[in-house]
N, C-alpha and C positions, 0 to 999 in steps of 0.2 A: 437360926443357924449361923448367921453372921456373928452374933454375939458369942456363941459357943466356940466358933473358930478362933476369934480374937482372944477369948478368955484363956485359951491354952498357952498363950505366949506369956512368959513369966514377967514381962515388963508392962503388960497391958493394964491400964487403969480404968478407962471409961471411954464411951463414945465422945468424939469431939463435937458432935451435933446430932440431932435426931435424923437418922437416915431417910432418904427419899427413895421409895420403891414404887414404881409406876408401870403399869402394864397396859398395852393396847392404846386406846384413845386417851387414857389418863396421862400418858407420857407427854401429851401436848400441854399439860399444866406445869409451868416451870417449877413451882414449889408445891408439888402435889402432897397433900396430907389427907389420909382417909378420914380423919376426925373432923376435917373442915369441909371436904367435898363428899357429898353423900353418894354420888354415882360411882361406887366401887366396881372395878373390873377385875375379875378373877384371872389369874395367870393360866392360860390354856396352851394348847400345842401349836398355836399359830399367831405370830405377831411380835411387835417390839416389846422389849423390857428394858427400862432405864433404872439404874441404881446409882445413887450418890451417897457416899458414906465416908466416915473417917473415924480415927481413934486417937486418944491420948495414950502415949506410952511414957515411961519414966524419963526418957531423954529426947522425945520428939512428938510431934503431932502430925497427923496425916489427913489428907482430903483427896478423894478420887471420885471419878464418875466414868461409867461405861454404859453404852447402849448395845444390846445384842438382839438377835432375831431368833425367836423360838419357832422351830418348824422348818419347812422347806420352801424354796423358791420365793424369796422376798421380792416385793414389787420393785420394778426397775427404777422408779422415782425415788424410793427409799434408799436404794443402793447409791444412786447419784448423790443424794443429800448426805448420806453417811460419808461417802468418799470426799466430798467437799469439806466436811468438818475435819476429817483426817488430814487433808492437805493443809488446812489452816493450822493444825497442831504442828505438823512437820515443818512448815515454813517459818512459823514463829520460833520453834525450838532451834532452828539453824541460824537465828539472827546473831550478828555482831554489831555493836553500836558503841559510841563513846560513853565513857563513864559520866554519870550525872545527867544522862538523857532523861527528859520528862516522859512520864508514862503515856501521855496522849500521842507521843511521836511513834510509839511502837504498837499502839492499839490497832491502828488501821492495817498493819501487816497481817494480823489474824483475820480481819474481815475481808481483805482483798479477794481471797479465793472465792468467797461466798458472793461478793458483789458482782462478779462476772456472770453469775447465774440468776441475779435478781433477788438474792437472799441477804438477810442481815439478822442480828439478834438484838433484843432490847435491853440486855444486861451488860455488865462489864466483862471484859475479856479475862480478867484474873484478879488476884488479890494476894497479899502477903499471908504467910502462914507462920504463926509463932511457935516457939518451943515450949510445949506444955502450957499454952496460954490461949489467947483468942485465935481461933482457927481462921477468922476473917479479919485481917488487920492491914496496916500500911505495908507496902504501897498498893493503892487501888489502881488497876489498869483499865482505863475507860477513855472514851473520846474527849472528856473534859478534865481528866486528872492531871494536875500539875505535880504530882508526887514524883520524886527523883528515884531513878533506878541505879543502885550502886552494887558493888561486889558483896558477896556473902549474905545475900538475901535468899529466902525461899519464897517463891511465888507459884501461882497456878496459871495454867493456860486452859481455858474451858469454853471454847466456842460451841455454838449449837445452831440448829435450824428447827424452828417450831412452826407448825402449820395448824390448821383447825383440827386436824385429826391425828397428828403424830408429833413427837418430839425426839430429836436426836442430839445428844450432847456427850462429849467425852472430856475428860479432865486429867491432866498430868501435873505433877509437881516438878518445878525446875529450880536448880541452884544457880545463882549468878556468880560468875568468877571471871578473873582476868583472862583474856585471850592472848594469843601470841603477838597481837598488835598492841603497841604501847598505849596504855590507858583506855583500851577497849574492853567491853564486857561481852561475854558469851554465856550460853546456858548449858547446864548439864542436867539431863533428865534423871530424877532420883526415885521414881517409882516404876515398877515393872509389872504391868498387867496386860494381858493380850488384848488386841483389838479383835473385832468380829470379822474374820476373813470372809464369811458368807455375804457380808454387806459391802465388800470392797470391789469397785470396778477398777481393776488393775490398769485398763487401757487409759484411764483418766490420770494416772500418775506419771510424772516425768521420771527420767533416769535417776536423778539425784534423790527424788522422793522415794523411789523403790529401794535405793541403796540405804537410805535412812531407816526405812521400815524393816528391811531384812536384818540390818544391824541391831535394831531395837528388839526384834523378835528373837534373835540369837541370845541377847542378854537376858530376856525374859526366860527363855528356855534354860539357860545356864543357871539362873538363880532359883528357878522354881521346880526343876525336874525332880530333885531329891524329895521334895515335899509330897509329890503326887505319884511316886513309883508304886505305892501299894493300893492305888485306886484305879482300876482299869478304865472306868468311865471318864474320870477326871483327867487321867493321863492321855487318853485318846483325844479329849477336847483340847488339852494343852498342845499336843503335837500337831494337831490340825491347824490351830489358830496361830502357831508360831512357825509354820512351814514356809519355805521360800516363796515369795511372790513371783 
């Protein structure tokens, strides 16, 4: 289905990597592959579903991840973990920092929200994305990375919380550009995919985080609405997940 949807775009060339599609307890496996792990879990009407995918187009390459909940009444702890990952993305996306800052200096900003609840993740916070090239490239954003963050880079922000039974990760692509402060860098989010509203504990979000999320949701709606007008089910899903918090 993912391939068919992309193939309709006249600039689509190929996947940028083999997609990760994990349901239920398999979402806890960071790089789940059904050909490697024999304990396949069927997608049913209750539980987490994590998808990590991307594509090469003629003029760009993409990389994204979303975790959603299929069914009703997700567990309180799952909602807490999801909201923490969302807070991580928001606070990282709002960063301003001096040009030529080292990647390790901003990595901790993404982890700080999780640390307050005793969580962390064992992988990097993000990576560079090439233009029709290597989807995982310079700069690497991790606690030990001395790569330099400059303007006109495309990077990812992809924090997550993995436990023995579940995995929650989201990923956005960000463009680095000059801010209004001289020689400072800020981010512009350049992919527009809804978050899972059913997994968000709004009381955990600060005022500025809610403002960011509502603004992002409006952008998602504005850019995606025309594509989904002819599908009642998908349109209903889009309207719900981009509604005001």
